[in-house]
N, C-alpha and C positions, 0 to 999 in steps of 0.2 A: 262714599268719598272713601272707599277704601281703601287700604294699604299696597302699592305694588308687592309682588311677589318679586324677591332678587337671590341669587343664587352666590355665595359668598365663600370661598373655599370650598364648592361641593356641597354648599350648606344651605337649605334655604331660610329665608328671612326676610321678613317683611317691613318694609320701612316706609313710611310715613311720610306724606306730601308737604314738604314744607313751602310755605307760600314767600317768595321773597320778590322785590323789584317792584318798580313801578310801573304801568303802563296806560297809554289812551285809547280809549275807546268809542264808538258812538253807538248813542240809543236807538233805535228805530222806531219808526210811528207806533209799534204793538209793545213799547217797551222790552224787546229783546236785546240783548246784548252778549258779545262774543266774549267768552273768559280765557286769560292767555293761553294758548296754548301748552304753555309747559306749566300747565297747573290741571290742565285735561288729560285723564288715561284713556277717556272713552266716553261712546255717548252711555246716555242712562244712567249718570251719577246723579246722586240726591245731593242736593246742597240745602240749609237751614239760611233762609235770610230773616234779620232781624234787627229794624230800627235802633240806632244807638240811642238810647234815652237822652242824650245832653248834645251830642256834637255834630248833629246833623247828618250822618252816614250812614249806609247800610251796613253791617257786618255779616258775613258770607261763611261759614262753618259747615263741617262736618257732624256726623252723627255723636261722636265720641267729644267733640269740643262744646258742645251743643249740653251734653250731658255733666261736663266740666264745671259749666256755668251753672247750672240745677245746683251741682254739689257744693260751689261756693256761696251760694247763698244759702244751702243748709248748715254750712260749718262756721258761717260770718258770728264769732261771739259777740258783735255789737248789734245784730238784729234781734228783736223779739221773735216768739213764735209766729206770730200775727204778722208780723213783717216779712219773714221768711214765706209763708204763704203770697202773700200779695204780692211778693216780687216773684215768685216764681211763677203765680197766675199771669202776671202782666207779660210776664219775657216771651213765655210758652203761646201764649196770647197773640204777642205782637210777630210769633216766628211763623213764617210761613216755607213749606215744602218747594224746591223749585228741583226740576230736572234735566240734566244738559241734553241739548238736540244732537244730531249728527255733525252739524256746523260747531258742536261745544259751545250753544247758545244758551243761553237762559231766560226765564220769559219773567221780569220781575212785574210783582203786581202794583196796580194804579195807586192805591194806598202807600202804599213805600215809596214810591215815584216823586207822588206829592212831596213826602214830610221830609225827603231828604233833597228836594229840589233837582230831582233829576231829569232833565230832559237832553236831548241832543249831546253835546261830548259830556263823557264821563271818565272818570280815573279809578283804575283798580291799585290798589294798594296792598303790598302783601304784608302779614302779620304772623310769620311763621306758622302757626295753626288755625289760621282764619284769615282770611282778605276783607277787605272794603270797599265800597265802591260809594265815591263821592261824585257831586258834581264838578265840573273841572272850575266855576267858576270860585265856588266855596272852597275848595283845597287848594286853590291859588293864593288865596284871601289868608289861610290859615298856615301859607306855607312856612313865610319866611320867620312868624313866631314859634314856631314849629320846630324850623332847623336852629334856630336861636336854643332854645329848651336841650337839644339833641347835642348842640355842640356844649352846652353846661354838664350836659351830664356824662358826654363822652369824659370831656375832662376830669370830671371826679372821682370815675373809676378810673384814670391813665389808659385810658385807649388813644 
C-alpha cells in the first residue's frame, strides 16, 4: 500500500491513501472480499490484517501503519519491557499479509474470519490510515452506541 505519486505545481509529491467512508460488501465462499475501489491503487497491493484484540473486527493496514503500532508499544511509558515484547510478539503473530488480486479482492485467513464473525455480509469502515472489516450484524449492533459516543466527542471539541 505505497503512496501514490502526484505532481503539484510541477513538483513530484507522494500523498498517502486516506481511508474514509463506509462500504458494504459480500464475503465469498473462499473468504475473498473486494476492497472499495477508492482505496485500491492497483493489483498486488499488500495489506496486513490483524484482529482487534478487544472489539471483534479486523484491522487492515499498510507497512507504515503496522510499524507505527509497533512503535507505540515500544514508546508506551506504562508497559514494562516484558509487556512490550509480549504485545509486539502477539501483534505480529496475529498479523497476516494479504495481496490484492486483479479485482481488488483480498483473501482473508479462516481463523481471522472465525474470530471476527465474518461470513456473508461485511462492512468496511475507513479509519484514515487503516480500515476495518466488521461483520454486518456486529457492526449494526454497535453502531448506535458508537454514534452516540461520536456525537459527545464532536460536541466536546466544538464540531
